[in-house]
C-alpha positions as CSV (number, residue, x, y, z in Angstrom):
1,M,0.0,0.0,0.0
2,R,1.3,3.5,-0.9
3,H,0.9,6.4,1.4
4,S,1.2,10.1,0.6
5,C,3.7,12.1,2.7
6,V,0.8,13.4,4.8
7,E,-0.4,9.8,5.4
8,L,3.0,8.6,6.3
9,A,3.5,11.4,8.8
10,A,0.2,10.6,10.3
11,I,1.2,6.9,10.7
12,L,4.5,7.9,12.3
13,R,2.7,10.2,14.8
14,F,0.4,7.2,15.6
15,V,3.3,4.9,16.2
16,D,4.9,7.5,18.5
17,S,1.6,7.6,20.4
18,F,1.6,3.8,20.5
19,L,5.0,3.9,22.3
20,S,3.9,6.7,24.7
21,G,0.6,5.0,25.5
22,Q,-1.7,7.7,24.0
23,A,-4.6,6.7,21.9
24,D,-6.0,10.0,20.4
25,P,-3.7,10.2,17.3
26,L,-5.3,7.0,16.0
27,L,-8.3,9.1,15.0
28,Q,-6.0,11.4,13.0
29,L,-4.4,8.3,11.4
30,A,-7.8,7.0,10.3
31,K,-8.8,10.4,8.9
32,H,-5.6,10.7,6.8
33,S,-5.7,7.1,5.7
34,A,-9.2,7.4,4.5
35,S,-8.0,10.3,2.4
36,N,47.8,-14.7,13.5
37,Q,48.0,-12.1,11.2
38,E,45.3,-10.0,12.3
39,S,42.3,-10.9,10.2
40,I,39.4,-8.5,9.9
41,L,36.1,-10.4,9.5
42,M,34.5,-9.4,6.3
43,T,30.9,-9.9,5.3
44,P,30.6,-13.3,3.5
45,R,28.6,-13.4,0.3
46,F,26.3,-16.1,1.5
47,S,24.5,-18.2,-1.0
48,R,22.3,-21.3,-0.5
49,N,25.4,-23.4,-1.2
50,A,27.7,-21.5,1.3
51,S,29.2,-23.3,4.3
52,L,28.7,-22.1,7.8
53,Q,31.9,-23.9,8.6
54,S,33.8,-21.4,6.5
55,L,33.1,-18.6,9.0
56,P,36.2,-17.5,10.9
57,K,36.1,-18.7,14.5
58,I,37.6,-18.1,18.0
59,A,38.5,-21.2,19.9
60,Q,36.6,-21.7,23.1
61,D,37.4,-24.1,26.0
62,P,34.0,-25.6,26.9
63,L,35.1,-25.7,30.5
64,Q,35.2,-21.9,30.4
65,F,31.7,-21.6,29.1
66,K,29.0,-21.4,31.8
67,T,25.2,-21.3,31.4
68,L,23.1,-19.7,34.1
69,L,19.5,-20.6,34.5
70,S,17.7,-17.8,36.2
71,A,17.5,-14.0,36.5
72,E,18.6,-14.1,40.1
73,E,21.6,-16.2,39.3
74,Y,22.5,-13.7,36.6
75,R,22.2,-10.7,39.0
76,L,24.4,-12.3,41.6
77,A,27.0,-13.3,38.9
78,L,27.0,-9.9,37.4
79,L,27.6,-8.2,40.8
80,E,30.3,-10.7,41.6
81,Q,32.1,-10.2,38.3
82,I,32.0,-6.4,38.8
83,A,33.3,-6.7,42.4
84,E,36.2,-8.9,41.3
85,A,37.2,-6.9,38.2
86,K,40.9,-6.1,37.9
87,S,41.4,-4.3,34.6
88,R,38.2,-3.4,32.7
89,I,34.5,-3.3,32.9
90,Y,32.4,-2.5,29.8
91,I,28.7,-2.6,30.4
92,V,26.6,-2.6,27.2
93,A,22.8,-2.5,27.5
94,L,19.8,-1.0,25.9
95,Y,19.2,0.7,29.3
96,L,20.4,0.8,32.9
97,E,17.3,1.7,34.8
98,D,16.9,4.1,37.7
99,D,15.5,1.6,40.1
100,Q,16.7,-0.7,42.9
101,A,18.5,-3.1,40.6
102,G,20.0,-0.4,38.4
103,R,21.3,1.5,41.4
104,S,22.8,-1.7,42.9
105,I,24.8,-2.1,39.6
106,M,25.7,1.6,39.8
107,E,27.0,1.2,43.4
108,G,28.9,-1.9,42.4
109,L,30.6,-0.1,39.5
110,Y,31.6,3.0,41.6
111,A,32.8,0.8,44.5
112,A,35.0,-1.2,42.1
113,K,36.4,2.0,40.6
114,Q,37.2,3.4,44.0
115,R,38.9,0.3,45.1
116,N,41.0,0.2,42.0
117,P,41.5,3.7,40.4
118,E,43.3,2.1,37.4
119,L,40.2,0.0,36.6
120,E,38.7,1.1,33.2
121,V,34.9,1.4,33.6
122,V,32.8,2.2,30.5
123,V,29.0,2.1,30.3
124,L,27.1,2.3,26.9
125,V,23.3,2.6,26.6
126,D,20.9,3.7,24.0
127,W,21.0,7.5,23.6
128,H,17.2,8.0,23.2
129,R,16.0,5.4,25.7
130,A,18.2,7.0,28.4
131,Q,16.6,10.4,28.0
132,R,12.9,9.6,28.2
133,G,10.6,8.2,30.9
134,L,8.9,4.9,30.8
135,I,6.1,4.4,28.3
136,G,3.2,6.5,29.5
137,D,5.4,8.8,31.6
138,E,6.6,11.4,29.1
139,Q,7.4,14.0,31.7
140,A,10.2,12.0,33.4
141,E,13.8,12.9,32.8
142,G,14.8,9.3,32.1
143,N,17.8,7.3,33.4
144,A,20.2,10.1,32.4
145,A,19.2,12.0,35.5
146,M,20.6,9.2,37.6
147,Y,23.8,9.2,35.7
148,R,24.1,12.9,36.3
149,E,23.4,12.4,40.0
150,Y,26.2,9.9,40.3
151,E,28.6,12.1,38.4
152,Q,28.0,14.9,40.9
153,R,28.7,12.5,43.8
154,Y,31.7,10.9,42.2
155,P,33.0,13.3,39.5
156,G,35.1,12.0,36.7
157,L,35.1,8.3,37.7
158,I,32.8,6.8,35.1
159,T,31.5,8.0,31.8
160,F,28.0,7.0,30.6
161,Y,27.9,7.0,26.8
162,G,24.7,7.4,24.9
163,V,24.7,5.7,21.5
164,P,22.3,7.0,18.9
165,V,21.8,4.3,16.2
166,S,19.2,6.5,14.5
167,N,17.9,10.1,14.8
168,R,14.8,8.7,16.5
169,E,14.3,5.7,18.9
170,L,11.5,4.6,16.6
171,F,13.9,3.9,13.8
172,G,16.7,2.0,15.6
173,V,18.3,1.5,19.0
174,L,21.5,0.1,20.5
175,H,20.5,-3.5,20.9
176,L,24.0,-5.0,21.3
177,K,24.4,-7.6,24.0
178,G,27.5,-8.7,25.9
179,S,29.2,-6.9,28.7
180,I,32.9,-7.4,29.1
181,I,34.6,-7.7,32.5
182,D,38.3,-8.4,32.3
183,D,38.4,-11.4,29.9
184,T,34.9,-12.6,30.5
185,V,32.0,-11.9,28.2
186,V,28.8,-11.7,30.2
187,Y,26.2,-12.4,27.4
188,S,22.5,-12.0,28.0
189,G,19.5,-10.4,26.2
190,A,18.6,-8.8,29.5
191,S,18.9,-5.0,30.2
192,I,19.4,-3.8,33.7
193,N,16.4,-3.1,35.9
194,N,14.3,-4.7,38.7
195,I,12.4,-7.2,36.6
196,Y,15.3,-8.3,34.4
197,L,17.4,-8.9,37.5
198,A,14.6,-10.4,39.6
199,Q,15.2,-7.8,42.3
200,Q,11.7,-7.9,43.7
201,Q,8.8,-10.3,43.3
202,R,8.8,-10.7,39.5
203,Y,11.3,-11.6,36.8
204,R,11.7,-11.4,33.1
205,F,13.1,-14.7,31.9
206,D,16.1,-14.5,29.5
207,R,19.3,-16.4,28.6
208,Y,22.5,-15.9,30.6
209,H,26.0,-17.0,29.7
210,L,29.5,-16.4,31.1
211,I,32.3,-16.9,28.5
212,D,35.9,-16.7,29.6
213,N,37.8,-15.9,26.5
214,A,40.4,-13.1,26.1
215,R,40.3,-13.1,22.3
216,L,36.5,-12.8,22.2
217,A,36.5,-10.1,24.9
218,N,39.2,-8.1,23.2
219,A,37.3,-8.2,19.9
220,M,34.1,-6.9,21.5
221,V,36.0,-4.2,23.4
222,D,37.9,-3.1,20.3
223,Y,34.6,-2.7,18.4
224,V,33.0,-0.7,21.2
225,E,36.0,1.6,21.4
226,Q,36.7,2.1,17.7
227,Y,33.2,2.4,16.3
228,L,31.1,3.6,19.3
229,V,33.1,5.4,22.0
230,N,35.3,7.2,19.4
231,S,32.3,8.2,17.2
232,E,31.5,11.9,17.0
233,A,27.8,10.9,17.4
234,V,28.4,9.2,20.8
235,S,28.5,11.5,23.8
236,S,28.2,11.6,27.5
237,L,24.9,11.2,29.3
238,S,26.3,12.2,32.7
239,T,27.1,15.8,31.9
240,N,24.9,18.6,33.1
241,E,24.7,20.1,29.6
242,P,24.2,17.2,27.2
243,V,24.3,17.9,23.5
244,T,21.0,17.8,21.6
245,T,19.9,15.1,19.2
246,R,19.3,17.8,16.6
247,S,22.9,18.9,16.7
248,L,24.1,15.3,16.3
249,K,22.0,14.5,13.3
250,P,24.8,14.6,10.6
251,A,27.1,12.6,12.9
252,I,24.3,10.0,13.6
253,R,23.8,9.5,9.8
254,R,27.6,8.9,9.4
255,L,27.6,6.6,12.4
256,R,24.7,4.5,11.1
257,L,26.4,4.1,7.7
258,S,29.6,3.0,9.4
259,L,27.9,0.5,11.7
260,Q,26.2,-1.1,8.6
261,R,29.6,-1.9,7.2
262,E,31.7,-3.0,10.2
263,Q,32.2,-6.3,11.9
264,Y,34.2,-7.6,14.8
265,S,38.0,-7.9,14.1
266,Y,40.0,-10.7,15.6
267,Y,42.6,-13.4,15.0
268,P,40.7,-16.5,13.7
269,Q,41.8,-19.8,15.0
270,Q,41.6,-23.5,14.1
271,C,39.7,-25.3,16.8
272,E,41.1,-28.4,18.4
273,E,38.8,-31.4,18.9
274,S,38.6,-30.4,22.6
275,E,37.3,-26.9,21.7
276,V,34.2,-25.3,20.3
277,G,34.2,-22.4,17.8
278,I,32.6,-19.0,18.4
279,T,31.9,-16.5,15.6
280,P,30.8,-13.1,16.9
281,L,28.4,-11.4,14.4
282,L,27.0,-8.0,13.9
283,G,24.0,-6.7,11.9
284,L,22.3,-3.4,11.1
285,G,20.0,-2.7,8.2
286,R,18.6,-4.8,5.4
287,R,21.6,-5.0,3.2
288,Q,24.9,-6.8,4.0
289,N,23.6,-7.8,7.4
290,L,25.8,-10.7,8.4
291,L,23.8,-11.6,11.5
292,N,20.5,-11.9,9.5
293,K,22.2,-13.9,6.7
294,T,23.7,-16.3,9.2
295,I,20.3,-16.9,10.9
296,R,18.8,-17.6,7.5
297,Q,21.7,-19.9,6.6
298,L,21.2,-21.8,9.9
299,I,17.6,-22.5,8.9
300,I,18.4,-23.3,5.3
301,K,21.2,-25.7,6.2
302,A,19.3,-27.6,9.0
303,S,19.1,-31.2,8.2
304,H,16.7,-32.5,10.8
305,Q,16.1,-30.2,13.8
306,I,15.5,-26.5,14.5
307,T,14.6,-24.9,17.9
308,L,13.8,-21.2,17.8
309,C,12.9,-18.9,20.7
310,T,11.4,-15.4,20.4
311,P,9.3,-13.4,22.9
312,Y,7.3,-11.6,20.2
313,F,5.9,-13.8,17.4
314,N,6.4,-11.6,14.4
315,P,9.0,-13.2,12.1
316,P,10.3,-11.4,9.1
317,G,8.9,-12.7,5.8
318,S,12.2,-14.2,4.7
319,L,12.6,-16.1,8.0
320,S,9.0,-17.3,7.9
321,R,9.5,-18.6,4.3
322,E,12.7,-20.5,5.3
323,I,10.9,-22.2,8.2
324,S,8.1,-23.3,5.9
325,K,10.7,-24.7,3.5
326,A,12.4,-26.6,6.3
327,L,9.1,-28.1,7.3
328,K,8.4,-29.2,3.8
329,N,11.8,-30.8,3.7
330,G,11.0,-32.9,6.8
331,V,13.0,-30.9,9.3
332,K,11.5,-30.9,12.8
333,V,10.8,-27.4,14.1
334,K,10.2,-26.4,17.7
335,L,9.1,-22.8,18.4
336,I,9.2,-21.5,21.9
337,V,7.2,-18.3,22.2
338,G,6.0,-16.1,25.1
339,D,2.3,-16.2,25.8
340,K,0.5,-12.9,25.5
341,T,0.3,-12.8,29.3
342,A,4.1,-13.2,29.5
343,S,4.7,-10.1,27.4
344,D,6.3,-7.0,29.1
345,F,3.5,-5.0,27.3
346,Y,0.6,-7.0,28.7
347,S,-1.8,-5.6,31.2
348,K,-4.7,-7.4,32.9
349,P,-8.2,-6.7,31.6
350,D,-9.2,-4.9,34.8
351,E,-6.2,-2.6,34.7
352,N,-6.1,0.9,33.1
353,F,-5.7,0.2,29.3
354,K,-3.1,2.0,27.2
355,V,-2.6,1.6,23.5
356,I,0.7,-0.2,24.0
357,H,-1.1,-3.0,25.8
358,A,-2.6,-4.1,22.6
359,L,0.7,-5.4,21.3
360,P,0.7,-8.9,22.9
361,Y,-2.7,-9.5,21.3
362,L,-1.4,-8.4,17.9
363,Y,1.4,-11.0,18.3
364,E,-1.1,-13.7,19.3
365,L,-3.1,-13.0,16.2
366,N,0.1,-13.5,14.2
367,L,0.7,-16.8,15.9
368,S,-2.9,-17.9,15.2
369,K,-2.5,-17.2,11.5
370,F,0.8,-19.2,11.5
371,V,-0.9,-22.1,13.3
372,K,-3.7,-22.2,10.7
373,R,-1.2,-22.2,7.8
374,Q,1.0,-24.9,9.3
375,L,-1.6,-27.1,11.0
376,K,-0.8,-30.2,8.9
377,Y,2.8,-30.1,10.3
378,I,1.6,-29.7,13.8
379,N,-0.7,-32.8,13.3
380,S,2.2,-34.8,11.8
381,G,4.5,-34.0,14.7
382,L,7.0,-32.1,12.6
383,L,6.1,-28.7,14.1
384,S,5.7,-28.1,17.8
385,I,4.8,-24.7,19.3
386,H,5.4,-24.1,23.0
387,L,3.8,-21.2,24.8
388,W,5.7,-19.9,27.9
389,S,3.8,-18.6,30.9
390,H,4.7,-18.5,34.6
391,Q,2.6,-16.6,37.1
392,D,3.1,-12.8,36.6
393,N,6.5,-13.1,35.1
394,S,7.5,-12.3,31.5
395,F,9.4,-14.0,28.7
396,H,12.4,-12.5,26.9
397,V,14.2,-15.5,25.5
398,K,15.8,-15.4,22.1
399,G,18.0,-17.9,20.3
400,L,18.4,-20.7,17.8
401,W,19.6,-24.3,18.0
402,V,20.2,-26.2,14.8
403,D,20.8,-30.0,14.6
404,E,23.2,-31.0,17.3
405,R,26.0,-28.7,16.1
406,Y,25.1,-25.0,15.9
407,S,23.5,-22.7,18.4
408,L,23.1,-18.9,18.5
409,L,23.2,-16.6,21.4
410,T,21.6,-13.3,20.5
411,G,19.4,-10.4,21.6
412,N,17.8,-10.4,18.2
413,N,14.0,-10.7,18.6
414,L,13.8,-12.4,15.1
415,N,11.3,-9.8,14.0
416,P,11.3,-7.1,11.3
417,R,12.5,-4.4,13.6
418,A,15.5,-6.4,14.7
419,W,16.0,-7.4,11.0
420,N,16.1,-3.9,9.7
421,L,16.4,-1.1,12.3
422,D,18.3,-2.0,15.5
423,L,22.0,-2.6,15.9
424,E,22.2,-6.3,16.9
425,N,24.8,-8.9,17.5
426,G,25.1,-12.6,18.2
427,L,27.5,-15.4,19.0
428,L,27.4,-18.4,16.7
429,I,28.6,-21.5,18.5
430,D,29.9,-24.4,16.4
431,D,30.1,-27.5,18.4
432,P,30.7,-30.5,16.1
433,K,31.7,-32.8,18.9
434,G,28.8,-32.0,21.2
435,L,31.1,-30.7,23.9
436,L,28.4,-28.3,25.2
437,S,25.5,-30.7,24.5
438,E,24.7,-31.3,28.1
439,Q,24.7,-27.6,29.0
440,K,22.5,-26.9,25.9
441,Q,20.0,-29.6,26.9
442,V,19.8,-28.4,30.5
443,E,19.2,-24.8,29.3
444,L,16.5,-26.0,26.9
445,N,14.8,-28.1,29.5
446,N,14.8,-25.1,31.8
447,I,13.2,-22.9,29.1
448,L,10.6,-25.5,28.3
449,A,9.7,-26.0,32.0
450,H,6.8,-23.5,32.0
451,T,5.4,-24.1,28.5
452,K,2.3,-25.7,27.1
453,L,1.9,-27.1,23.6
454,V,-0.4,-25.5,21.0
455,H,-2.3,-28.2,19.2
456,C,-4.6,-26.1,17.2
457,V,-6.0,-22.5,16.8
458,A,-8.5,-23.2,19.6
459,D,-5.7,-23.3,22.1
460,L,-5.2,-19.6,21.5
461,D,-7.6,-16.7,22.3
462,S,-9.4,-15.2,19.3
463,L,-10.2,-11.5,18.6
464,A,-13.8,-12.2,19.7
465,N,-12.6,-13.0,23.2
466,Y,-10.3,-10.1,23.7
467,P,-11.1,-7.3,26.2
468,L,-13.3,-4.7,24.6
469,P,-10.7,-1.9,24.4
470,V,-8.2,-4.2,22.7
471,K,-10.8,-5.5,20.3
472,R,-11.9,-2.0,19.3
473,L,-8.3,-0.8,18.8
474,L,-7.2,-3.8,16.7
475,K,-10.2,-3.5,14.5
476,R,-9.4,0.2,13.9
477,I,-5.7,-0.5,13.3
478,N,-6.8,-3.1,10.7
479,R,-9.3,-0.7,9.1
480,V,-6.7,1.9,8.5
481,R,-4.1,-0.7,7.4
482,A,-1.6,0.3,10.0
483,D,-1.0,-3.2,11.2
484,R,1.7,-3.9,8.6
485,L,3.7,-0.8,9.5
486,L,3.4,-1.5,13.2
487,K,4.7,-5.0,12.7
488,Q,7.8,-3.5,11.0
489,I,8.8,-1.0,13.6
490,L,7.5,-2.1,17.0
């Protein structure tokens, strides 16, 4: 569908309102619509005949690869790693929240720096996300106010960098994963706040790994320093007079173009039989996106088994097509998806409704359509769909397991926004000897523990059964044909 400039502007205003929890702009939208030698990793030219084995790798001792199974374990491990740091701490997250958990991490960072003044401490978060309040609280100063507060208390000890991947949060954020503490990569899809770190009564379930590997840690730090910290678009969030986004716009455009081209640089290694291989991957934008291409190749090259996790069922068209082809070829596919009640956007029917609360229902409708299309594979046992739900907790697990050899750690939501707009990364693990198979199975069993199988469409709620405000909103979104755009950018 083609929109005039006026219609497109109206749609974008609506999406902004969707994020802020306001509903009124929908009426405007409807109105307008009616009218050894250092080897730099280069991007491979993947084809359907390409080999995943040809990707350069970093050798990993499986004994130095640890999987954690809960948000609480992760919080304790992160605090312990920070407290024991000797040379460097690089925290990389979408956000570090001004709440109990966020402040505990802040206190840990400053305590570590005060104990060891030579310790290098760098924190990178998304520029836009740090300077706004939570959805529905537009008047708040955002987490940057906390960074300024700590800077006043402990001047000059730590710099908090804001990374603007795009001119607006709507069109791309810093979604890199992996903090580096000395030579350990702490890899998780979790950001830092109460629910991600299970600080209070609820948790947001994710994946958590500690990887002790100096070569991998150095590659990730080098990328952060060279392409983010040293960029003219990246500036301090802890200063009392931060620069404006408007003044950074030319630099942000240059940064985004640079990030679309670059990959991690490292010395590739031949892995011994007692080691597994790790290939760190980056991706931004539609073209030459190594992470996206690798994910597709993992699906294409699967011979008998695929397990895929995503919290928001909204797969890009290309990924959905490859999954369908895999099923036709007899590959068993297991999808693990968050139930709508396990979404961080979900609100109970008796709570105050905001526009953003309709998102989990939109994803459930996507899943219902998928179940209808693939029902014959569900009935034959080739396709299994597992819905995760546990009390009032939420689901944020992402990743991919293919055959018994490959697995992918990533923060990529495997949706169009991750595919096209956000800066994403991942760690591809090549384990031909099954050295990590026991850890993988324990982790998968842990993820599956609170799931139920979907046998047919009747196992999911339908539009007719949704709360009245949700039903009305989704019908209006469909009427003005905004659903396709929403699925691309939310």
